[in-house]
N, C-alpha and C positions, 0 to 999 in steps of 0.2 A: 855578620853575627856573630859569628865565630870566635872571634878577637870576643867579644863581649862576655859571652859564653865563660872563658877561663880569667874572666878581671876576678881578682881577690879583693873582697871588701872588708876588713877586719877579717876574722877566722871565717867567712864564709866564700865558696865562689859558687857566681852565681850562675843557676841551668836557662835556657831560656826564654827569654821575653815571650810575656802572654798579650802580645799586642792588643786583643778584642776583650778583655778585662778592663771595666772603671769603677770609684766606687760606689756608684749604683747598684752594680751587680750583687756585689759580695755577700751583704745580708742572706741572698736564696741561695749563693755560692757558699758559705763559708758558715753559716749561724744556722737557719734553717732549714740547709741543704735539701731548697725548692728549687724553680725559675731553670732556669739553661742548664744548670749543671748538671740534675734529671739525668738528662738525655747527651748529655757531650759529654761525661764521663766519671767516675765515680773515685771520689778525694778519699785518701787513707788519713786517719789522724796524724801522718807524719808525714805526710806528702803535702809540697809548699808551691806556690804560684808565683810571678815576679812580674809583677807591670809598672809601669810610669802612672803617676797623680800628678797636681797640681795640689799645692795648700796654698792656699786663700784668707787662714784662720788668724793672721797677723795683722803686722802694718806692711811684713814685708814679703812678699809674694812669692815663693818654692815652686820647684821641680822635682819628684823626690820619687824615689825606687821605692816599692813596701815589698817585703815578704809578709804572705798571706800564706791560713792554711786555718783546719775547723779548730775555732774557737782560739786562732791564734793573728796576731798582728803584728806587724814588727816596721819599721822603717829604716833599713838599711843605707841610705846613702842620700844627699842632697846633688841636685846637680846643679852647675852653676852654668845657667842657660838667660836668655838677655830675657830683660825683666818687661819690653813692650810687647815681646811677641807673647809671653806669657798672663799679659793682659788681655791683648787682643785674646788670645782663646777660652778667658773665661768671659768676658765680654760678650762673645757669640754665642752663651749656651742661658742667656738670661739671665734674670734675677733666682738667687737663692733667699731661702729663710737666713736667720740666726746661725743658723743650728748646719746648716748644709753649706759648709766652707771648703768640700774635697773635690777638686773637680775631674774629669774625663780629658786627656790630651786628645788634638786635634789632628791632622791631618800635616799642619806646617810644622806643628812642633814634635811629628812623630819623624819627621824628614829632615829635622835640625839635628834629633838623638844618633838617626841613624846615620847621619854625616859626621858628626865629631864627639858622639860616644863610641857609638856599637860596631864603625868600621873606622876611626881613628886612635892611630900609636895612641897618641898624646892623651891620656885619663887624668889628666891634671882636673877637670872641670867635673869630678869628681870624689865629692869630700863623705866617710863614709860617717858615719854616726854611730860612734859604738856606743853597745846596750851595759847599763850598771848592772852588775850581777849582784841584785838582792841576794841575803841571807835569808831566809826566812828564823822567825821565831821561834823554838821549839818547846819555847815553857822553861823554867826550874828543874834541875835534875832530880829524874826518878828515884824511889830507893833503889838499890837492885834487888835481885831475888836474893844475893846470898844473904843479906841485910834486911828485908822485908820482915816485919813482924808480923804479915798474918798469923792471922790464927783460926778463923773461920771455918766453917767448910764450904768446900767447891759445888755451887751451883750448875747440877748441868742439864747446857740447855740443847732444845732440837739439834740437831744439825743432818738432817736429812732433807734433801730437797722437796720442797711441798707446792700445791697451791694450794691457796689463798681466795675463797671468793671476797668479795668487796663488803658485802654485809658481815663477813667472819675478821677485817681487820683490828677493828676496835676491841672486839675483844681479846684481843693477840697481846695489844700493849697495855691494856685494865689486867690480864691474867699475871701479868710477869712482871707490873709497874713501870714500863716504859715508858717515860716522858716523850709526847708526842703532840704538836702543837693544834692538832685539830681532833684527833684521837682520844689522848687522855693527858691534858693539857698539867692537869695535877700528878702525872706517874713522874717516882727518881729512884732507876735503878743503881746501884749504890756499888761501886768496882773498886777496886784497887791495886791498879796497875803498879810494874815494878821492869826495870829494867834489864832488858836480859847482857848485856854489856857489848854486842856485836854492835851496836848502832843504827840496827835497821829495824829493830824486830820491838813490839814490848809483852811483855803477860799480864792476864788481866787477870790473876789467882782467885778472884772472886767466880769466874768459871773455866777455870783452869784453860782458855785458850789463847795461842800467838797470833800478834797481830804485824799487818805488816803498818811501819809508822808514816810511807811516805803508802804508793800503790800504784797502778799500771793504768796507762791514759784514756782517753774517751775513745771507744772503738764500739762497734756492733757484736751483739751476742756469738755467735760464730765465730769472728775472730779472736771477744773475748777469752770465749774456750782452750782457741788454738795457746794464746798466750799463757795461758795459766798453765798448762803443759809444757810448753818451752822454759817457764820459768822452773818448774819440777825436773826437768832435764838437767837445766843448769846449777839444781841443787841450790837455791837461796837460801843465803845464811844457813846452810848445813843439813837444807831438809829435803827433802821431793812429796812429800806430803800439802802441797799448798793450795787451797780452793775458795769457792766463792762461799763468803755465810751467809747462815740460812736468814731469814728476817727478824727472829731473833736474836741469835750473832750480831748481827747487824746496829739493830736497836738497842743493845746493853752497852754500847758507847756513845748513846745519846744522852748530852749534859742538857738542862735545864735552863740555862741561858748561852745568849752566843758569848766566843770570846771573841779576843780582841783582834782576831782574824775573820770573825762571821760568820765562825763555824759554831756548831752542837756539837763541839767535841774536846778533848782535853787540848792544850796547847801542844800536847808532847806529836800527836798528828797531825798531819802534812794539808795544807788548806786545796790544796791543787786535785785535789778527788771529791770535791763539794757532793755529789751525787753518784751513789753506786749500785752494782750490779748485787740483787742475793738472792739467790736460790731458792726460787719463790717465782711462780708461774701463777696469774690470773687464768679464771675461769669467769668465763666464755674463752678469753683470749688474751694477750697480753703477759707483760714480764714486770714483775715487784722491784723498786726501787728501793734506798733509802736515803735521803735528802736532807746531809748534816746541814744546808746551809740556812733550808726555812724548815727544820727540826720536822724532818713528817715521813713516812710510808708515804710513795704514790705507786700508780702501772701505769705505764705508758710501751709503745714497742718496742721489741728487744733489737729492734736494725737497725738503720741510720737516726741519728746520729750514734744511737745507744745508750751507752755508761761508761763508770770509770771504775776501777777496780780496786778494792782494797781487801787483799787477802786475808784466810787466817788459816789455822790449823789448831789438832787436839796435842797439849803437851803430854 
């Protein structure tokens, strides 16, 4: 197995294969964080697991190598294997619905892989699948801070960590006229976004807040807090006072309609942080989030899988 561990597939060097992982187990492992993974490991948002599976979605049956992580799935390579062996493996697993055409390998396929891929110097049967690099649409150019025509007064939003009860959340939305599909569908908060010129941040001149255009990957609240500290130590975008936004600050970015990327945000913000932590806890328990994909605030546990982060700071 050592040789295969060092096999380079595109730009990826694959670690050890998880021979126990199957397509059936992946939802509990990587989507809901349940099942056997609750006891067998604690996978962080950046860790990856590698396993083989049989793809029978199309006319041509395929043996593939999958790279899987939390909210992440990528087929790294196709393995040119005997077709009849793969069909026999699928046939032994019984019938499946039209929408379930990914199968676990059996012992015969595993033995073939060990002999012909894992412990074989000839890796010509491994065909890398190159991932297409998609460039996200970040919308039309924003006015620069120097060229901005904003003349209004800055509206100062609450910037301290808060406690919000369920019966208080609607009042928060209505007080500031924030759009929320559940609590205030008639709301509309007007922003005035300007480009800082560093490629990473924008400033809302209406609130005097600087925002990350992208953000931090999904993780639990404690890890998120450590990641914020790390980003400040690295002086991200020339500043070291980045923090999680309050509920009011995060909701101030909410648009009234979904954009072409499927989020209730200005196009200048990445879609890769669909719901984010805010600096607010729920009484009697839980953490508040702002969901830019559903256009609402909601609460949940701050542990696994947690949430994404889009940090802010006062200008």
